[in-house]
KETORSE-964125 format. One record per atom (N, C-alpha, C): atom name; y, x, z. Coordinates in pm, whole numbers, m for minus. Example, Ala and Ser with C-alpha at 12.3 -4.5 7.8 and 13.67 -1.06 7.14 Angstrom:
! residues 2
NODE  atom      py      px      pz
NODE     N    m569    1319     780
NODE    CA    m450    1230     780
NODE     C    m330    1320     780
NODE     N    m225    1285     708
NODE    CA    m106    1367     714
NODE     C       3    1290     787
END
This chain:
! residues 293
NODE  atom      py      px      pz
NODE     N    1485    m265    m210
NODE    CA    1390    m345    m286
NODE     C    1401    m492    m245
NODE     N    1366    m583    m337
NODE    CA    1374    m724    m306
NODE     C    1249    m770    m230
NODE     N    1244    m899    m197
NODE    CA    1133    m949    m115
NODE     C     998    m936    m185
NODE     N     995    m955    m317
NODE    CA     870    m942    m391
NODE     C     817    m799    m386
NODE     N     908    m703    m404
NODE    CA     868    m562    m398
NODE     C     823    m524    m258
NODE     N     895    m575    m157
NODE    CA     856    m544     m19
NODE     C     720    m605      12
NODE     N     695    m725     m38
NODE    CA     564    m787     m19
NODE     C     454    m706     m81
NODE     N     480    m651    m200
NODE    CA     381    m566    m266
NODE     C     355    m440    m184
NODE     N     461    m385    m124
NODE    CA     446    m266     m39
NODE     C     359    m296      82
NODE     N     384    m409     149
NODE    CA     303    m446     266
NODE     C     156    m460     226
NODE     N     131    m521     112
NODE    CA      m6    m537      65
NODE     C     m74    m402      46
NODE     N      m4    m307     m16
NODE    CA     m61    m174     m40
NODE     C     m90    m102      91
NODE     N       5    m110     186
NODE    CA     m16     m42     315
NODE     C    m131    m106     392
NODE     N    m145    m237     381
NODE    CA    m258    m306     446
NODE     C    m390    m262     383
NODE     N    m392    m254     249
NODE    CA    m514    m215     180
NODE     C    m550     m69     205
NODE     N    m448      16     232
NODE    CA    m476     154     272
NODE     C    m571     157     391
NODE     N    m547      66     486
NODE    CA    m626      61     609
NODE     C    m751     m24     594
NODE     N    m769     m82     474
NODE    CA    m884    m169     444
NODE     C    m889    m288     539
NODE     N    m772    m346     562
NODE    CA    m761    m463     649
NODE     C    m743    m589     564
NODE     N    m800    m698     610
NODE    CA    m770    m828     551
NODE     C    m637    m877     608
NODE     N    m582    m981     548
NODE    CA    m459   m1039     603
NODE     C    m481   m1087     745
NODE     N    m597   m1143     772
NODE    CA    m628   m1193     906
NODE     C    m634   m1078    1007
NODE     N    m692    m966     965
NODE    CA    m703    m851    1055
NODE     C    m566    m790    1082
NODE     N    m480    m784     979
NODE    CA    m344    m733    1001
NODE     C    m266    m827    1091
NODE     N    m287    m957    1073
NODE    CA    m219   m1054    1158
NODE     C    m257   m1033    1304
NODE     N    m385   m1007    1328
NODE    CA    m432    m986    1465
NODE     C    m372    m859    1525
NODE     N    m369    m751    1446
NODE    CA    m315    m624    1495
NODE     C    m164    m631    1515
NODE     N     m98    m718    1437
NODE    CA      47    m729    1445
NODE     C      94    m834    1544
NODE     N       4    m922    1587
NODE    CA      44   m1032    1674
NODE     C     121   m1138    1599
NODE     N      92   m1152    1469
NODE    CA     159   m1251    1385
NODE     C      57   m1351    1330
NODE     N     104   m1464    1286
NODE    CA      16   m1561    1223
NODE     C     m24   m1511    1085
NODE     N    m145   m1542    1042
NODE    CA    m191   m1500     911
NODE     C    m104   m1562     801
NODE     N     m51   m1682     827
NODE    CA      36   m1746     728
NODE     C     163   m1664     708
NODE     N     212   m1600     814
NODE    CA     330   m1515     804
NODE     C     300   m1395     716
NODE     N     185   m1331     738
NODE    CA     146   m1216     658
NODE     C     136   m1256     511
NODE     N      75   m1369     486
NODE    CA      59   m1418     349
NODE     C     194   m1442     283
NODE     N     285   m1503     356
NODE    CA     418   m1531     301
NODE     C     495   m1402     272
NODE     N     484   m1305     362
NODE    CA     552   m1177     342
NODE     C     500   m1110     216
NODE     N     369   m1106     200
NODE    CA     310   m1037      86
NODE     C     342   m1106     m46
NODE     N     364   m1236     m43
NODE    CA     399   m1309    m165
NODE     C     549   m1305    m192
NODE     N     625   m1244    m100
NODE    CA     768   m1236    m117
NODE     C     841   m1363     m84
NODE     N     777   m1450      m8
NODE    CA     837   m1581      22
NODE     C     897   m1588     161
NODE     N     882   m1483     239
NODE    CA     930   m1485     377
NODE     C    1070   m1426     387
NODE     N    1160   m1502     444
NODE    CA    1295   m1455     470
NODE     C    1310   m1425     620
NODE     N    1417   m1360     654
NODE    CA    1442   m1335     796
NODE     C    1338   m1244     859
NODE     N    1315   m1125     796
NODE    CA    1212   m1034     845
NODE     C    1241    m982     986
NODE     N    1368    m985    1027
NODE    CA    1402    m935    1161
NODE     C    1383   m1041    1269
NODE     N    1357   m1165    1229
NODE    CA    1341   m1272    1326
NODE     C    1219   m1249    1414
NODE     N    1241   m1265    1546
NODE    CA    1133   m1253    1644
NODE     C    1059   m1119    1635
NODE     N    1130   m1015    1593
NODE    CA    1067    m882    1588
NODE     C     956    m870    1485
NODE     N     958    m956    1383
NODE    CA     849    m957    1286
NODE     C     830    m821    1218
NODE     N     940    m760    1176
NODE    CA     931    m633    1105
NODE     C     873    m524    1195
NODE     N     915    m523    1320
NODE    CA     862    m425    1415
NODE     C     712    m445    1437
NODE     N     671    m569    1446
NODE    CA     529    m599    1465
NODE     C     447    m559    1344
NODE     N     503    m580    1225
NODE    CA     435    m540    1103
NODE     C     415    m388    1099
NODE     N     520    m314    1132
NODE    CA     513    m168    1130
NODE     C     408    m117    1228
NODE     N     400    m181    1343
NODE    CA     300    m142    1443
NODE     C     160    m176    1395
NODE     N     143    m295    1338
NODE    CA      12    m335    1287
NODE     C     m36    m247    1175
NODE     N      55    m192    1096
NODE    CA      21    m104     985
NODE     C       3      41    1029
NODE     N      17      67    1160
NODE    CA      m9     197    1221
NODE     C      82     307    1162
NODE     N     208     273    1137
NODE    CA     301     369    1080
NODE     C     352     465    1188
NODE     N     371     589    1149
NODE    CA     429     686    1243
NODE     C     579     658    1255
NODE     N     645     730    1344
NODE    CA     788     711    1364
NODE     C     866     730    1234
NODE     N     840     839    1162
NODE    CA     913     864    1039
NODE     C     874     766     929
NODE     N     750     722     927
NODE    CA     708     621     830
NODE     C     774     487     859
NODE     N     791     456     986
NODE    CA     859     332    1024
NODE     C    1002     332     971
NODE     N    1069     448     977
NODE    CA    1205     458     925
NODE     C    1209     425     776
NODE     N    1114     478     700
NODE    CA    1107     448     557
NODE     C    1077     300     534
NODE     N     990     245     616
NODE    CA     950     105     606
NODE     C    1068      12     631
NODE     N    1147      44     732
NODE    CA    1262     m39     766
NODE     C    1369     m30     656
NODE     N    1385      88     599
NODE    CA    1480     102     488
NODE     C    1436      16     370
NODE     N    1307      19     342
NODE    CA    1254     m62     232
NODE     C    1279    m210     256
NODE     N    1267    m252     380
NODE    CA    1285    m394     414
NODE     C    1431    m438     406
NODE     N    1524    m342     406
NODE    CA    1666    m376     407
NODE     C    1712    m439     276
NODE     N    1636    m414     169
NODE    CA    1675    m467      39
NODE     C    1779    m384     m32
NODE     N    1817    m269      26
NODE    CA    1918    m181     m34
NODE     C    1847     m78    m122
NODE     N    1895     m62    m245
NODE    CA    1836      35    m336
NODE     C    1905     170    m322
NODE     N    1842     275    m380
NODE    CA    1903     408    m376
NODE     C    2041     408    m443
NODE     N    2053     335    m554
NODE    CA    2181     333    m625
NODE     C    2290     268    m541
NODE     N    2251     169    m459
NODE    CA    2350      99    m377
NODE     C    2392     180    m256
NODE     N    2317     285    m224
NODE    CA    2354     372    m112
NODE     C    2482     448    m145
NODE     N    2501     480    m272
NODE    CA    2617     558    m312
NODE     C    2747     480    m291
NODE     N    2846     548    m233
NODE    CA    2977     487    m212
NODE     C    3040     455    m348
NODE     N    3081     332    m371
NODE    CA    3130     293    m503
NODE     C    3270     341    m536
NODE     N    3346     390    m439
NODE    CA    3482     434    m466
NODE     C    3578     315    m468
NODE     N    3701     339    m512
NODE    CA    3799     230    m517
NODE     C    3813     180    m661
NODE     N    3914      99    m685
NODE    CA    3929      37    m816
NODE     C    3964     138    m925
NODE     N    4022     250    m887
NODE    CA    4066     348    m988
NODE     C    3968     464   m1004
NODE     N    3873     474    m914
NODE    CA    3780     587    m921
NODE     C    3640     541    m883
NODE     N    3548     552    m974
NODE    CA    3408     518    m948
NODE     C    3332     647    m922
NODE     N    3263     654    m811
NODE    CA    3183     772    m779
NODE     C    3059     771    m868
NODE     N    3044     874    m950
NODE    CA    2932     881   m1042
NODE     C    2842     999   m1008
NODE     N    2715     983   m1038
NODE    CA    2619    1090   m1015
NODE     C    2578    1149   m1149
NODE     N    2596    1278   m1163
NODE    CA    2560    1348   m1286
NODE     C    2431    1426   m1261
NODE     N    2315    1370   m1298
NODE    CA    2188    1436   m1267
NODE     C    2173    1573   m1331
NODE     N    2223    1589   m1452
NODE    CA    2210    1717   m1520
NODE     C    2287    1826   m1447
NODE     N    2410    1795   m1407
NODE    CA    2492    1893   m1337
NODE     C    2436    1924   m1198
NODE     N    2392    1819   m1127
NODE    CA    2334    1838    m994
NODE     C    2209    1924   m1001
NODE     N    2125    1896   m1100
NODE    CA    2000    1969   m1113
NODE     C    2026    2116   m1147
NODE     N    2126    2142   m1229
NODE    CA    2159    2279   m1265
NODE     C    2211    2356   m1144
NODE     N    2290    2291   m1060
NODE    CA    2340    2356    m938
NODE     C    2224    2394    m846
NODE     N    2129    2302    m832
NODE    CA    2012    2330    m748
NODE     C    1930    2443    m807
NODE     N    1915    2440    m938
NODE    CA    1837    2544   m1008
NODE     C    1899    2681    m987
NODE     N    2032    2689    m997
NODE    CA    2101    2817    m977
NODE     C    2078    2869    m835
NODE     N    2079    2778    m740
NODE    CA    2058    2818    m600
NODE     C    1916    2868    m576
NODE     N    1817    2789    m620
NODE    CA    1676    2822    m597
NODE     C    1639    2954    m663
NODE     N    1698    2982    m778
NODE    CA    1668    3105    m851
NODE     C    1698    3231    m769
NODE     N    1793    3221    m679
NODE    CA    1838    3339    m603
NODE     C    1768    3355    m468
NODE     N    1696    3252    m423
NODE    CA    1635    3256    m290
NODE     C    1523    3361    m288
NODE     N    1517    3439    m179
NODE    CA    1427    3553    m172
NODE     C    1293    3523    m104
NODE     N    1262    3398     m84
NODE    CA    1133    3358     m27
NODE     C    1076    3246    m114
NODE     N     945    3220    m109
NODE    CA     886    3115    m192
NODE     C     953    2980    m166
NODE     N    1004    2918    m273
NODE    CA    1085    2797    m260
NODE     C    1049    2696    m369
NODE     N    1032    2570    m326
NODE    CA    1010    2459    m419
NODE     C    1120    2355    m400
NODE     N    1147    2277    m503
NODE    CA    1229    2158    m493
NODE     C    1138    2040    m527
NODE     N    1133    1941    m437
NODE    CA    1037    1831    m449
NODE     C    1112    1699    m448
NODE     N    1066    1604    m530
NODE    CA    1131    1472    m532
NODE     C    1060    1374    m440
NODE     N    1098    1247    m447
NODE    CA    1047    1146    m354
NODE     C     900    1112    m376
NODE     N     845    1155    m489
NODE    CA     703    1133    m516
NODE     C     622    1258    m486
NODE     N     687    1360    m432
NODE    CA     626    1490    m405
NODE     C     588    1563    m533
NODE     N     655    1532    m642
NODE    CA     643    1613    m763
NODE     C     730    1737    m747
NODE     N     678    1851    m790
NODE    CA     755    1975    m785
NODE     C     849    1978    m905
NODE     N     979    1972    m878
NODE    CA    1078    1978    m985
NODE     C    1105    2122   m1027
NODE     N    1117    2209    m927
NODE    CA    1146    2350    m952
NODE     C    1063    2436    m858
NODE     N    1030    2554    m905
NODE    CA     966    2655    m818
NODE     C    1023    2790    m858
NODE     N    1063    2869    m758
NODE    CA    1116    3000    m795
NODE     C    1000    3096    m825
NODE     N    1034    3209    m883
NODE    CA     932    3304    m926
NODE     C     850    3356    m808
NODE     N     915    3368    m694
NODE    CA     846    3416    m574
NODE     C     734    3319    m534
NODE     N     762    3187    m541
NODE    CA     661    3088    m506
NODE     C     545    3088    m605
NODE     N     577    3098    m733
NODE    CA     472    3097    m836
NODE     C     379    3216    m818
NODE     N     436    3332    m790
NODE    CA     354    3452    m771
NODE     C     274    3445    m642
NODE     N     337    3398    m534
NODE    CA     269    3395    m404
NODE     C     149    3300    m405
NODE     N     168    3179    m459
NODE    CA      60    3080    m457
NODE     C     m45    3105    m566
NODE     N     m10    3185    m664
NODE    CA    m107    3223    m767
NODE     C    m178    3101    m826
NODE     N     m98    3004    m870
NODE    CA    m158    2884    m927
NODE     C    m228    2918   m1058
NODE     N    m350    2871   m1076
NODE    CA    m424    2900   m1200
NODE     C    m344    2855   m1322
NODE     N    m344    2937   m1425
NODE    CA    m271    2905   m1547
NODE     C    m322    2776   m1610
NODE     N    m450    2748   m1591
NODE    CA    m508    2625   m1648
NODE     C    m443    2500   m1589
NODE     N    m411    2504   m1459
NODE    CA    m346    2390   m1396
NODE     C    m204    2373   m1448
NODE     N    m134    2484   m1464
NODE    CA       5    2478   m1509
NODE     C      12    2429   m1654
NODE     N     m77    2480   m1739
NODE    CA     m77    2442   m1880
NODE     C    m108    2294   m1897
NODE     N    m204    2243   m1818
NODE    CA    m248    2104   m1833
NODE     C    m159    2004   m1759
NODE     N     m62    2054   m1683
NODE    CA      15    1967   m1594
NODE     C      92    1858   m1668
NODE     N     153    1892   m1780
NODE    CA     236    1796   m1852
NODE     C     157    1678   m1906
NODE     N      27    1694   m1923
NODE    CA     m56    1588   m1979
NODE     C    m137    1515   m1873
NODE     N    m119    1552   m1746
NODE    CA    m198    1491   m1638
NODE     C    m110    1404   m1551
NODE     N    m165    1293   m1503
NODE    CA     m93    1211   m1406
NODE     C     m72    1293   m1279
NODE     N      53    1299   m1233
NODE    CA      80    1381   m1115
NODE     C      56    1528   m1141
NODE     N      81    1570   m1267
NODE    CA      49    1706   m1305
NODE     C     115    1812   m1219
NODE     N     236    1788   m1173
NODE    CA     307    1886   m1091
NODE     C     320    1840    m946
NODE     N     240    1744    m908
NODE    CA     249    1691    m772
NODE     C     188    1789    m672
NODE     N     246    1792    m552
NODE    CA     195    1884    m450
NODE     C      50    1853    m413
NODE     N      10    1726    m423
NODE    CA    m129    1692    m390
NODE     C    m226    1751    m492
NODE     N    m183    1759    m616
NODE    CA    m268    1821    m717
NODE     C    m279    1972    m691
NODE     N    m168    2033    m650
NODE    CA    m171    2175    m622
NODE     C    m255    2208    m499
NODE     N    m271    2112    m409
NODE    CA    m351    2133    m289
NODE     C    m498    2097    m310
NODE     N    m523    1983    m376
NODE    CA    m658    1926    m376
NODE     C    m736    1943    m505
NODE     N    m673    1985    m612
NODE    CA    m749    2003    m736
NODE     C    m854    2113    m716
NODE     N    m977    2091    m764
NODE    CA   m1084    2190    m743
NODE     C   m1051    2330    m795
NODE     N    m963    2341    m895
NODE    CA    m929    2472    m950
NODE     C    m816    2542    m874
NODE     N    m754    2472    m780
NODE    CA    m641    2531    m707
NODE     C    m689    2642    m613
NODE     N    m604    2741    m594
NODE    CA    m636    2852    m503
NODE     C    m593    2825    m360
NODE     N    m532    2710    m335
NODE    CA    m471    2688    m204
NODE     C    m573    2691     m90
NODE     N    m686    2628    m111
NODE    CA    m786    2624      m4
NODE     C    m835    2764      31
NODE     N    m851    2848     m70
NODE    CA    m892    2986     m45
NODE     C    m784    3062      32
NODE     N    m659    3033       2
NODE    CA    m549    3106      66
NODE     C    m541    3078     215
NODE     N    m559    2951     255
NODE    CA    m539    2915     395
NODE     C    m668    2928     476
NODE     N    m780    2943     408
NODE    CA    m909    2973     471
NODE     C    m942    2874     584
NODE     N    m958    2923     706
NODE    CA   m1002    2838     817
NODE     C    m899    2734     858
NODE     N    m777    2745     808
NODE    CA    m671    2651     845
NODE     C    m660    2535     746
NODE     N    m756    2524     655
NODE    CA    m746    2424     548
NODE     C    m726    2282     600
NODE     N    m805    2239     697
NODE    CA    m798    2100     742
NODE     C    m660    2069     801
NODE     N    m606    2158     880
NODE    CA    m473    2136     938
NODE     C    m369    2124     828
NODE     N    m372    2215     731
NODE    CA    m276    2211     621
NODE     C    m292    2084     538
NODE     N    m416    2043     515
NODE    CA    m441    1923     435
NODE     C    m380    1801     502
NODE     N    m400    1785     632
NODE    CA    m349    1668     704
NODE     C    m197    1669     713
NODE     N    m138    1785     738
NODE    CA       8    1795     745
NODE     C      70    1755     611
NODE     N      16    1808     503
NODE    CA      71    1779     371
NODE     C      46    1635     328
NODE     N     m66    1578     366
NODE    CA     m93    1438     335
NODE     C       3    1347     410
NODE     N      31    1379     534
NODE    CA     124    1298     612
NODE     C     263    1301     548
NODE     N     306    1419     506
NODE    CA     436    1430     439
NODE     C     436    1353     308
NODE     N     328    1362     233
NODE    CA     316    1290     106
NODE     C     325    1140     127
NODE     N     252    1088     224
NODE    CA     253     943     248
NODE     C     393     895     289
NODE     N     457     972     375
NODE    CA     591     934     420
NODE     C     690     936     304
NODE     N     683    1040     221
NODE    CA     778    1053     111
NODE     C     766     937      11
NODE     N     643     898     m22
NODE    CA     627     798    m128
NODE     C     618     656     m74
NODE     N     630     638      60
NODE    CA     607     506     118
NODE     C     696     399      56
NODE     N     824     429      35
NODE    CA     917     331     m21
NODE     C     889     299    m167
NODE     N     806     381    m230
NODE    CA     785     368    m375
NODE     C     642     330    m410
NODE     N     562     300    m309
NODE    CA     420     276    m334
NODE     C     395     158    m428
NODE     N     489      65    m436
NODE    CA     470     m52    m523
NODE     C     502     m21    m668
NODE     N     566      94    m696
NODE    CA     604     128    m832
NODE     C     484     182    m910
NODE     N     486     160   m1039
NODE    CA     371     195   m1124
NODE     C     333     342   m1113
NODE     N     432     430   m1111
NODE    CA     400     573   m1107
NODE     C     325     609    m979
NODE     N     369     553    m865
NODE    CA     301     581    m739
NODE     C     160     521    m739
NODE     N     145     402    m795
NODE    CA      12     340    m805
NODE     C     m81     427    m890
NODE     N     m28     478   m1001
NODE    CA    m108     566   m1088
NODE     C    m145     696   m1017
NODE     N     m50     751    m940
NODE    CA     m77     872    m864
NODE     C    m194     852    m768
NODE     N    m188     746    m691
NODE    CA    m292     721    m592
NODE     C    m427     695    m659
NODE     N    m427     624    m768
NODE    CA    m553     598    m840
NODE     C    m614     731    m887
NODE     N    m528     821    m935
NODE    CA    m574     951    m981
NODE     C    m633    1034    m867
NODE     N    m561    1043    m756
NODE    CA    m604    1128    m646
NODE     C    m726    1073    m573
NODE     N    m744     942    m576
NODE    CA    m859     880    m508
NODE     C    m984     879    m595
NODE     N    m974     937    m714
NODE    CA   m1091     953    m801
NODE     C   m1172    1072    m751
NODE     N   m1285    1044    m686
NODE    CA   m1363    1151    m623
NODE     C   m1421    1251    m723
NODE     N   m1434    1210    m847
NODE    CA   m1485    1303    m947
NODE     C   m1381    1410    m980
NODE     N   m1255    1372    m977
NODE    CA   m1147    1466   m1008
NODE     C   m1098    1540    m884
NODE     N   m1094    1469    m771
NODE    CA   m1043    1527    m646
NODE     C   m1142    1496    m534
NODE     N   m1247    1576    m522
NODE    CA   m1356    1546    m428
NODE     C   m1315    1538    m281
NODE     N   m1206    1606    m243
NODE    CA   m1170    1611    m101
NODE     C   m1054    1519     m63
NODE     N    m982    1469    m160
NODE    CA    m859    1395    m128
NODE     C    m887    1272     m43
NODE     N    m977    1185     m84
NODE    CA    m999    1061     m11
NODE     C   m1048    1086     131
NODE     N   m1132    1186     148
NODE    CA   m1184    1216     282
NODE     C   m1070    1247     379
NODE     N    m978    1332     337
NODE    CA    m868    1369     425
NODE     C    m759    1262     431
NODE     N    m744    1185     326
NODE    CA    m651    1071     327
NODE     C    m693     971     432
NODE     N    m823     939     435
NODE    CA    m874     844     535
NODE     C    m859     901     676
NODE     N    m888    1028     691
NODE    CA    m876    1092     822
NODE     C    m731    1090     870
NODE     N    m637    1117     781
NODE    CA    m495    1118     813
NODE     C    m447     980     856
NODE     N    m494     875     787
NODE    CA    m449     738     817
NODE     C    m480     697     961
NODE     N    m587     750    1015
NODE    CA    m631     706    1148
NODE     C    m606     811    1256
NODE     N    m518     907    1226
NODE    CA    m476    1001    1330
NODE     C    m401     925    1440
NODE     N    m418     964    1562
NODE    CA    m349     898    1673
NODE     C    m218     967    1709
NODE     N    m199    1091    1663
NODE    CA     m75    1162    1695
NODE     C      39    1105    1612
NODE     N     160    1112    1668
NODE    CA     277    1059    1599
NODE     C     345    1170    1520
NODE     N     425    1131    1424
NODE    CA     503    1224    1344
NODE     C     650    1190    1366
NODE     N     722    1280    1429
NODE    CA     863    1254    1459
NODE     C     956    1356    1395
NODE     N     901    1457    1329
NODE    CA     981    1558    1263
NODE     C     895    1642    1172
NODE     N     953    1745    1111
NODE    CA     875    1833    1024
NODE     C     764    1900    1103
NODE     N     644    1899    1048
NODE    CA     531    1964    1113
NODE     C     541    2115    1095
NODE     N     537    2187    1205
NODE    CA     540    2332    1201
NODE     C     407    2384    1253
NODE     N     335    2455    1168
NODE    CA     204    2505    1207
NODE     C     201    2656    1188
NODE     N     178    2727    1295
NODE    CA     171    2873    1290
NODE     C      27    2914    1266
NODE     N      m1    2956    1145
NODE    CA    m137    2988    1105
NODE     C    m187    3114    1174
NODE     N    m315    3111    1212
NODE    CA    m376    3230    1271
NODE     C    m424    3325    1161
NODE     N    m435    3273    1039
NODE    CA    m477    3357     927
NODE     C    m359    3374     831
NODE     N    m383    3442     720
NODE    CA    m277    3457     621
NODE     C    m179    3566     657
NODE     N     m57    3555     602
NODE    CA      39    3664     614
NODE     C     145    3641     721
NODE     N     142    3528     789
NODE    CA     238    3504     895
NODE     C     365    3439     848
NODE     N     356    3318     797
NODE    CA     475    3244     756
NODE     C     453    3096     788
NODE     N     561    3021     787
NODE    CA     552    2880     821
NODE     C     626    2799     716
NODE     N     566    2686     677
NODE    CA     629    2598     580
NODE     C     741    2519     644
NODE     N     854    2512     577
NODE    CA     969    2438     629
NODE     C    1025    2348     520
NODE     N    1031    2219     551
NODE    CA    1082    2121     456
NODE     C    1216    2069     505
NODE     N    1314    2061     416
NODE    CA    1445    2013     457
NODE     C    1503    1924     348
NODE     N    1585    1829     392
NODE    CA    1653    1737     301
NODE     C    1756    1813     220
NODE     N    1761    1789      89
NODE    CA    1852    1862       3
NODE     C    1962    1773     m54
NODE     N    1926    1656    m106
NODE    CA    2027    1571    m169
NODE     C    1979    1427    m179
NODE     N    2074    1333    m171
NODE    CA    2048    1193    m200
NODE     C    2095    1166    m342
NODE     N    2012    1100    m420
NODE    CA    2047    1066    m557
NODE     C    2014     919    m582
NODE     N    2064     861    m690
NODE    CA    2029     723    m723
NODE     C    1882     708    m761
NODE     N    1811     820    m770
NODE    CA    1671     819    m809
NODE     C    1580     863    m695
NODE     N    1632     857    m574
NODE    CA    1554     900    m458
NODE     C    1602    1034    m406
NODE     N    1552    1072    m289
NODE    CA    1593    1196    m225
NODE     C    1525    1317    m291
NODE     N    1589    1433    m273
NODE    CA    1533    1560    m318
NODE     C    1519    1649    m194
NODE     N    1408    1723    m187
NODE    CA    1379    1804     m69
NODE     C    1353    1949    m109
NODE     N    1384    2038     m17
NODE    CA    1361    2181     m34
NODE     C    1242    2220      53
NODE     N    1144    2285      m6
NODE    CA    1030    2334      72
NODE     C    1024    2485      57
NODE     N    1022    2555     172
NODE    CA    1021    2701     169
NODE     C     917    2757     265
NODE     N     868    2875     233
NODE    CA     783    2949     324
NODE     C     869    3053     395
NODE     N     887    3034     525
NODE    CA     974    3121     603
NODE     C     888    3226     674
NODE     N     915    3354     655
NODE    CA     835    3457     722
NODE     C     860    3460     872
NODE     N     754    3473     948
NODE    CA     767    3484    1093
NODE     C     710    3616    1143
NODE     N     654    3693    1050
NODE    CA     601    3825    1084
NODE     C     652    3926     982
NODE     N     659    4049    1025
NODE    CA     708    4156     938
NODE     C     623    4167     813
NODE     N     493    4142     826
NODE    CA     401    4150     713
NODE     C     443    4054     602
NODE     N     482    3932     641
NODE    CA     523    3832     542
NODE     C     654    3872     474
NODE     N     749    3921     554
NODE    CA     877    3966     499
NODE     C     856    4075     395
NODE     N     770    4171     429
NODE    CA     743    4281     337
NODE     C     674    4232     210
NODE     N     583    4134     224
NODE    CA     514    4080     108
NODE     C     611    4011      14
NODE     N     701    3929      70
NODE    CA     798    3858     m14
NODE     C     893    3956     m83
NODE     N     931    4062     m12
NODE    CA    1017    4163     m73
NODE     C     946    4233    m188
NODE     N     818    4257    m171
NODE    CA     738    4321    m276
NODE     C     726    4230    m398
NODE     N     705    4101    m372
NODE    CA     693    4005    m482
NODE     C     825    3997    m559
NODE     N     936    3990    m486
NODE    CA    1067    3980    m552
NODE     C    1096    4104    m635
NODE     N    1055    4220    m585
NODE    CA    1076    4344    m660
NODE     C     995    4344    m789
NODE     N     883    4272    m786
NODE    CA     795    4267    m902
NODE     C     837    4163   m1005
NODE     N     866    4040    m958
NODE    CA     893    3930   m1052
NODE     C    1041    3901   m1070
NODE     N    1122    3940    m974
NODE    CA    1265    3918    m984
NODE     C    1307    3775    m954
NODE     N    1436    3751    m969
NODE    CA    1490    3618    m943
NODE     C    1463    3526   m1062
NODE     N    1492    3398   m1040
NODE    CA    1470    3299   m1144
NODE     C    1377    3189   m1095
NODE     N    1369    3082   m1170
NODE    CA    1279    2972   m1133
NODE     C    1230    2902   m1259
NODE     N    1127    2822   m1241
NODE    CA    1066    2748   m1351
NODE     C    1082    2599   m1325
NODE     N    1122    2525   m1426
NODE    CA    1136    2380   m1415
NODE     C    1003    2316   m1450
NODE     N     954    2231   m1362
NODE    CA     826    2164   m1383
NODE     C     848    2017   m1417
NODE     N     838    1928   m1318
NODE    CA     856    1786   m1345
NODE     C    1001    1758   m1381
NODE     N    1026    1669   m1478
NODE    CA    1164    1638   m1518
NODE     C    1238    1556   m1414
NODE     N    1370    1570   m1412
NODE    CA    1452    1492   m1320
NODE     C    1576    1441   m1393
NODE     N    1609    1312   m1381
NODE    CA    1520    1209   m1327
NODE     C    1413    1172   m1429
NODE     N    1297    1139   m1382
NODE    CA    1186    1107   m1470
NODE     C    1188     959   m1502
NODE     N    1202     923   m1625
NODE    CA    1217     783   m1663
NODE     C    1092     700   m1631
NODE     N     978     765   m1613
NODE    CA     857     690   m1577
NODE     C     871     621   m1442
NODE     N     962     673   m1359
NODE    CA     971     625   m1222
NODE     C    1086     529   m1199
NODE     N    1169     508   m1300
NODE    CA    1291     431   m1278
NODE     C    1268     283   m1303
END
């Protein structure tokens, strides 16, 4: 992203914490004029005198969030990450072919599996995942017409979702883990219209009564995030969520999220589900989605 986009990102991250420019300057050990210049996109030399590091610290970013923040500050776009090839061969990305390959793979997986994009929209879900999570048909039907209709935050925090009932006493832990992952994933894109619309939607307390409460709680956690959060639930069927990097694309990264059984009970349940619904998957959010480009 360019300096103007990076400035917009800094502004959004500062406003997440409800800090003024002066307060961020104090927490960062920088002059308020520097903060102002950065946010207006007028500041060059972000690495000078450790300015970028100080900004990341002042914004209370975790280790993995700092990595996303530094990438954003580099000015390199996703499309520029791709190796251009030589004069006779240009490396091209075919989204339709790539997506079909992923779809073929996910269809065969024998445990609940999702494919998620950089905005945490669910691109694909296999039949095992759809059956296991028992998402209300009303949410699925209305998804195409709703902002963030297939987003993981909607599946977790919408009042009609079954997720809170499923995790029972472990709800708060799951909410914070998933919010942390959501914030990290979309950090580089927070200045884009789609991400702005997503946050406006989720912060509407009438539509999502619990989202803002846990979002605020997550922002001020003192623990660091240095890798995938693994939480062994005391309730439920005995499985753990595992998120892994799947592919780099010119439209952002794609991730695989799976429920891995850690107890015989979970293995047997997934086998029973597969025997009932069979292989296959459902395509939800489109890829690449032109709203985000």
